[in-house]
VMD Tcl script that draws the C-alpha trace (Angstrom):
set ca {
  {54.93 -19.15 -16.56}
  {52.39 -21.32 -18.43}
  {49.27 -22.86 -16.96}
  {50.88 -26.28 -16.99}
  {53.73 -24.98 -14.80}
  {51.45 -23.19 -12.27}
  {50.96 -26.11 -9.83}
  {54.76 -26.34 -9.23}
  {54.94 -22.73 -7.98}
  {54.82 -22.52 -4.11}
  {53.01 -19.15 -4.15}
  {50.39 -20.51 -6.52}
  {49.90 -23.57 -4.35}
  {49.31 -21.32 -1.35}
  {46.74 -19.29 -3.32}
  {45.03 -22.47 -4.44}
  {44.80 -23.63 -0.87}
  {43.14 -20.35 0.13}
  {40.61 -20.62 -2.73}
  {39.81 -24.21 -1.89}
  {39.26 -23.43 1.79}
  {37.06 -20.42 0.93}
  {34.92 -22.26 -1.59}
  {34.05 -25.18 0.61}
  {34.92 -24.75 4.26}
  {32.89 -27.80 5.28}
  {35.26 -30.14 3.37}
  {38.44 -28.02 3.29}
  {40.68 -30.76 4.70}
  {39.54 -33.43 2.26}
  {39.69 -31.05 -0.72}
  {43.15 -29.78 0.13}
  {44.47 -33.29 0.69}
  {43.08 -34.55 -2.63}
  {44.08 -31.47 -4.62}
  {47.59 -31.28 -3.16}
  {48.18 -34.88 -4.12}
  {47.15 -34.23 -7.73}
  {49.07 -30.94 -8.07}
  {52.35 -32.25 -6.64}
  {52.33 -35.35 -8.86}
  {54.48 -35.24 -12.02}
  {52.42 -35.55 -15.23}
  {53.09 -38.63 -17.24}
  {52.89 -39.19 -20.92}
  {49.54 -40.84 -20.52}
  {48.08 -37.86 -18.66}
  {49.11 -35.09 -21.08}
  {46.41 -33.59 -23.30}
  {46.71 -31.32 -26.31}
  {44.35 -28.35 -26.84}
  {43.61 -28.12 -30.53}
  {42.49 -24.45 -30.64}
  {44.57 -22.70 -27.99}
  {47.75 -24.69 -28.48}
  {48.18 -25.26 -24.69}
  {49.72 -28.55 -23.66}
  {49.23 -30.33 -20.34}
  {46.40 -30.92 -17.92}
  {45.06 -27.61 -16.58}
  {45.32 -27.16 -12.80}
  {42.01 -25.29 -12.93}
  {40.32 -28.43 -14.28}
  {41.93 -30.43 -11.51}
  {40.65 -28.02 -8.91}
  {37.09 -28.15 -10.19}
  {37.03 -31.91 -10.62}
  {38.51 -32.48 -7.15}
  {35.92 -30.18 -5.63}
  {33.14 -32.23 -7.13}
  {34.68 -35.47 -5.86}
  {34.27 -34.37 -2.24}
  {30.78 -32.95 -2.65}
  {31.32 -29.15 -3.03}
  {29.71 -29.12 -6.44}
  {26.33 -30.05 -4.99}
  {23.85 -27.45 -3.72}
  {23.05 -27.55 -0.05}
  {19.95 -29.52 0.79}
  {19.19 -27.41 3.87}
  {16.16 -25.14 3.55}
  {16.57 -21.46 4.46}
  {15.18 -20.43 7.83}
  {12.66 -17.59 7.80}
  {12.04 -17.29 11.52}
  {14.03 -18.23 14.64}
  {13.56 -21.90 15.50}
  {15.39 -24.89 16.86}
  {17.77 -26.55 14.45}
  {15.72 -29.70 13.94}
  {12.43 -27.93 13.40}
  {13.88 -25.48 10.89}
  {15.39 -28.24 8.74}
  {12.10 -30.13 8.43}
  {9.70 -27.35 7.46}
  {9.40 -25.53 4.10}
  {10.59 -21.98 3.59}
  {7.78 -19.47 4.09}
  {7.62 -15.70 4.49}
  {4.86 -14.24 6.62}
  {4.05 -10.49 6.79}
  {5.23 -8.88 10.02}
  {1.70 -7.75 10.89}
  {-1.82 -8.80 9.99}
  {-3.09 -6.10 7.62}
  {-6.71 -7.28 8.02}
  {-7.52 -5.84 4.59}
  {-11.04 -7.27 4.52}
  {-12.20 -5.53 7.69}
  {-15.29 -3.41 6.81}
  {-13.81 -0.24 8.33}
  {-11.04 -0.27 5.69}
  {-13.60 1.26 3.33}
  {-12.87 4.53 5.18}
  {-9.69 6.03 3.72}
  {-7.57 9.15 4.06}
  {-7.49 11.77 1.28}
  {-4.21 13.71 1.21}
  {-3.28 16.87 -0.70}
  {-2.38 20.30 0.70}
  {-5.15 19.54 3.21}
  {-6.03 16.17 4.70}
  {-9.56 14.79 4.76}
  {-11.41 11.50 4.97}
  {-13.17 9.55 2.25}
  {-15.16 6.37 1.70}
  {-14.65 3.66 -0.89}
  {-18.07 3.24 -2.49}
  {-16.68 1.10 -5.33}
  {-13.34 -0.50 -6.12}
  {-12.17 2.71 -7.80}
  {-14.48 5.45 -6.38}
  {-13.95 7.47 -3.20}
  {-16.70 9.66 -1.76}
  {-15.51 12.79 0.06}
  {-16.35 16.48 0.65}
  {-16.14 19.11 -2.10}
  {-14.18 21.57 0.04}
  {-11.50 18.88 0.41}
  {-10.78 18.98 -3.33}
  {-11.23 22.74 -3.87}
  {-8.23 24.79 -4.98}
  {-6.83 27.42 -2.62}
  {-4.84 30.57 -3.22}
  {-1.52 31.48 -1.60}
  {-3.27 32.74 1.54}
  {-5.37 29.58 1.91}
  {-8.66 31.04 0.67}
  {-10.92 28.58 -1.14}
  {-11.39 29.18 -4.88}
  {-14.36 28.09 -6.95}
  {-12.39 25.46 -8.81}
  {-11.09 21.98 -8.11}
  {-7.48 20.89 -7.78}
  {-6.07 18.72 -10.59}
  {-6.36 15.00 -9.76}
  {-2.59 14.48 -9.68}
  {-2.42 16.54 -6.48}
  {-4.26 13.85 -4.50}
  {-3.18 10.63 -2.83}
  {-5.56 8.18 -1.17}
  {-4.03 6.29 1.75}
  {-5.31 2.88 2.86}
  {-5.43 1.51 6.38}
  {-6.69 2.86 9.67}
  {-3.58 2.88 11.84}
  {-1.01 5.61 12.37}
  {0.75 4.67 9.11}
  {-0.95 3.60 5.84}
  {-0.30 0.17 4.34}
  {-1.11 1.28 0.79}
  {-1.50 4.29 -1.47}
  {-3.32 4.95 -4.74}
  {-3.45 8.00 -7.00}
  {-6.47 9.82 -8.42}
  {-7.20 10.27 -12.12}
  {-10.42 12.32 -12.05}
  {-12.47 14.55 -9.71}
  {-16.27 14.57 -10.08}
  {-18.05 17.41 -8.24}
  {-20.97 19.87 -8.53}
  {-20.77 23.62 -9.25}
  {-21.33 24.53 -5.60}
  {-20.22 23.49 -2.13}
  {-16.62 24.64 -2.48}
  {-16.67 25.73 1.18}
  {-19.42 23.72 2.92}
  {-23.15 23.04 2.98}
  {-25.20 22.24 -0.11}
  {-23.01 20.71 -2.81}
  {-20.14 19.87 -0.42}
  {-19.71 16.48 -2.03}
  {-17.18 15.06 -4.48}
  {-16.22 11.67 -5.89}
  {-12.64 10.74 -6.72}
  {-11.99 8.28 -9.56}
  {-8.91 6.26 -8.66}
  {-6.11 5.33 -11.04}
  {-6.72 1.62 -10.41}
  {-9.23 -0.74 -8.84}
  {-8.65 -1.80 -5.23}
  {-9.62 -5.44 -5.55}
  {-10.36 -7.12 -2.24}
  {-10.72 -3.91 -0.22}
  {-14.22 -3.52 1.29}
  {-16.62 -0.82 0.14}
  {-19.66 0.91 1.61}
  {-22.98 1.52 -0.12}
  {-24.22 5.15 -0.35}
  {-27.87 5.68 0.53}
  {-29.21 6.99 -2.78}
  {-32.73 5.58 -2.83}
  {-34.05 7.21 0.35}
  {-33.39 10.36 2.43}
  {-32.09 10.35 6.00}
  {-34.68 9.67 8.65}
  {-35.54 12.21 11.32}
  {-34.21 11.20 14.77}
  {-32.12 8.46 13.16}
  {-28.91 7.82 15.15}
  {-25.72 8.62 13.25}
  {-21.98 8.14 13.83}
  {-19.28 10.07 11.92}
  {-16.05 8.24 11.06}
  {-12.84 10.05 10.16}
  {-9.10 10.57 10.35}
  {-9.38 13.94 12.09}
  {-7.43 15.06 15.10}
  {-8.50 17.75 17.54}
  {-6.01 20.06 19.26}
  {-6.42 18.25 22.59}
  {-6.27 14.73 21.13}
  {-3.59 12.61 22.78}
  {-3.19 9.98 20.07}
  {-1.71 10.18 16.57}
  {-3.81 10.42 13.42}
  {-5.79 7.26 12.80}
  {-9.33 6.21 11.90}
  {-11.83 6.98 14.68}
  {-15.55 6.43 15.18}
  {-16.75 9.70 16.69}
  {-19.35 10.39 19.33}
  {-22.63 10.56 17.43}
  {-26.18 11.67 18.05}
  {-29.57 11.76 16.34}
  {-30.60 13.66 13.23}
  {-32.28 16.83 14.46}
  {-33.14 18.54 11.18}
  {-33.32 17.57 7.51}
  {-32.96 20.25 4.83}
  {-32.89 20.20 1.01}
  {-29.24 19.21 0.54}
  {-28.07 18.53 4.07}
  {-29.04 17.43 7.57}
  {-27.97 18.55 11.04}
  {-27.15 16.50 14.13}
  {-25.16 16.96 17.32}
  {-21.93 14.97 17.04}
  {-18.21 15.11 17.74}
  {-16.10 16.17 14.74}
  {-12.39 17.08 14.47}
  {-10.38 18.77 11.70}
  {-9.59 16.09 9.14}
  {-12.95 14.33 9.50}
  {-14.33 16.34 6.56}
  {-15.50 14.09 3.77}
  {-15.83 11.11 6.09}
  {-18.90 8.87 6.11}
  {-21.84 9.24 8.42}
  {-23.31 5.84 9.21}
  {-26.29 4.65 11.17}
  {-25.61 1.90 13.76}
  {-27.04 -1.39 12.63}
  {-26.98 -0.45 8.95}
  {-24.22 -0.89 6.39}
  {-24.94 2.12 4.16}
  {-23.58 5.67 4.23}
  {-26.21 8.26 5.22}
  {-24.17 11.37 4.43}
  {-20.79 13.14 4.31}
  {-19.17 15.23 7.06}
  {-19.19 18.90 5.95}
  {-18.81 21.30 8.91}
  {-19.14 21.38 12.69}
  {-18.86 23.55 15.77}
  {-15.56 22.41 17.36}
  {-13.71 23.45 20.51}
  {-10.51 21.39 20.16}
  {-11.74 18.50 22.31}
  {-12.72 15.30 20.50}
  {-15.03 14.45 23.40}
  {-17.22 17.51 22.79}
  {-20.34 17.07 20.65}
  {-21.61 20.12 18.82}
  {-24.04 21.00 16.01}
  {-22.69 19.48 12.81}
  {-23.68 19.72 9.15}
  {-23.73 16.64 6.92}
  {-24.42 16.41 3.18}
  {-27.27 14.25 1.93}
  {-26.45 11.73 -0.78}
  {-29.88 10.95 -2.16}
  {-30.16 14.36 -3.88}
  {-27.11 13.70 -6.11}
  {-27.97 10.62 -8.24}
  {-26.60 12.25 -11.42}
  {-23.23 12.86 -9.76}
  {-22.86 9.22 -8.71}
  {-23.93 8.03 -12.17}
  {-21.42 10.33 -13.86}
  {-18.61 9.12 -11.60}
  {-19.35 5.53 -12.54}
  {-19.37 6.38 -16.27}
  {-16.08 8.27 -16.01}
  {-14.45 5.39 -14.13}
  {-15.43 3.14 -17.03}
  {-13.73 5.41 -19.56}
  {-16.35 7.99 -20.56}
  {-15.37 11.63 -21.03}
  {-17.20 14.17 -18.81}
  {-18.11 16.11 -21.97}
  {-20.00 13.09 -23.31}
  {-22.31 12.84 -20.30}
  {-25.59 14.63 -19.54}
  {-25.22 17.63 -17.17}
  {-24.39 16.43 -13.68}
  {-22.85 19.49 -11.97}
  {-26.05 21.53 -11.56}
  {-26.80 22.65 -7.98}
  {-30.50 23.26 -8.62}
  {-32.46 20.87 -6.43}
}
mol new
graphics top color blue
foreach p $ca { graphics top sphere $p radius 0.5 }
foreach p [lrange $ca 0 end-1] q [lrange $ca 1 end] { graphics top cylinder $p $q radius 0.2 }
display resetview
């Protein structure tokens, strides 16, 4: 059976009717009526065409189908705009197509500078630049099979920094370098580290570390972290802890009574009414209740200017071997 004979076959006509109805259900009656009239008409001498290359003679029924479809409007794209959200019919047709996020991420909120640092342990950190995260040294220290801390840092590819303060993060970024001193692998003096991120977090807020002046005696402080105590009822999310006043200032650290939970390590210590970071959460006396305040140890930042300078140089592409010594713990 040739193409020119196809329209006279009853089975083919039935298939054509199915195709026509499927292609344009809105105008199926008009299309079928027009197409059936053309297909059942006998070709005349005036209507026959000769194909020079293929050698086929006669008017193709496929061409008739396509041309008839365009006559009744099926060849035109729909002018209706897609509907992104439930709405009444009239309102949806008149407004442009827009997609809105399901929740307000509130990326620019200042507290989003506090992030979660995840590896084989989970800690807290602070964005102090678009690609620098301040945290605790014991959070980045390598551990043996039994969990004992070793005097060496994990490779940067073992870390992930999570963004957002709710139960689930809204973003993640990897780490490409770890900058830390030669001490503080467990806690106390030298328990500070800076992570250089794999990319800049443009638009995410940052906090300023207090490098030009030491903490002030009796200054009120508030720790912030992603920790969770054993008796906590909520899931893991960013929390401003119960703070107190600085009771004692030592060479590389200061002590205050505050509430701290596991996972708060590396988090910022801020002073109400100020926008800078006073110190880093290092260790605390904890009893499993996040409402209990106990003696806590925080790392000073002002005694580590070389470390912060080295982190900035490394983030800009410098090799650690090209920089002046910055890992010394002599203060």
